[in-house]
C-alpha positions, 0 to 999 in steps of 0.5 A: 385924712390919712393914707388908709382912708385915701386908699379906701375912698379910691377903691370905692370910687374905682369899684363904683365906676367899674360897676357903673360902666360895666352895667352900662355896657351890659345894657347897651350890648343887650339892646344892640345885640341881644346879649344878656351878659357882657363879661368883658364890661367888668374889665373896663377900668382894670379893677384889679390893677387899679385897686392893686395899685392904690398903695403905690399911688398913695405912697407914704412920704419919706421920714413920716410914720405910715401906721401906728398901733391904732391904724394896725388894729383898724386894718386887722378889723377891716380885713376880718370884716372883709373876709367875713363878707366875701366868704358869705358872698361866695357861699350865697353865690354857690348856693344860688347856682345850685338852685338855678341849675339844679343838682345835675346841671352844669355851671357855665365858666362865665358864671364861675368867673363872675363868682370869683369877681363878686367875691373879690369886689365884696372883699374890697368893698367890705375892707374899704367901708369898714376902714372908713367906719372905724376911722369915723368912729375914732373921731367921737 
């Protein structure tokens, strides 16, 4: 397993753990206090910090090549796919808000933050999944 695959697996594990913990926090706060949402639960694992630190956690070894042409092509394809997925996720969230609040309603600030968070999470998930898919394809 090369460095890009390790980073992709690490990102997926961090996001899965973050979503699990935040889902549990929302459920517990809803039971205890009747709160329908808990935006603070999204920051339990510091998803931005952990995903952003993954290249530093999996540094390349001195004197070793990091990427070749195939790895660069896989990285570019993964970035394209992740951009496509996050853009459509962002569009879907905006359209859903129009249907939810109506044409003259106002969107709460927490919803806007959740929209940006959803786009970020969909980008990282899309990039990591496509990276793993492309490397798996190359083994055949």
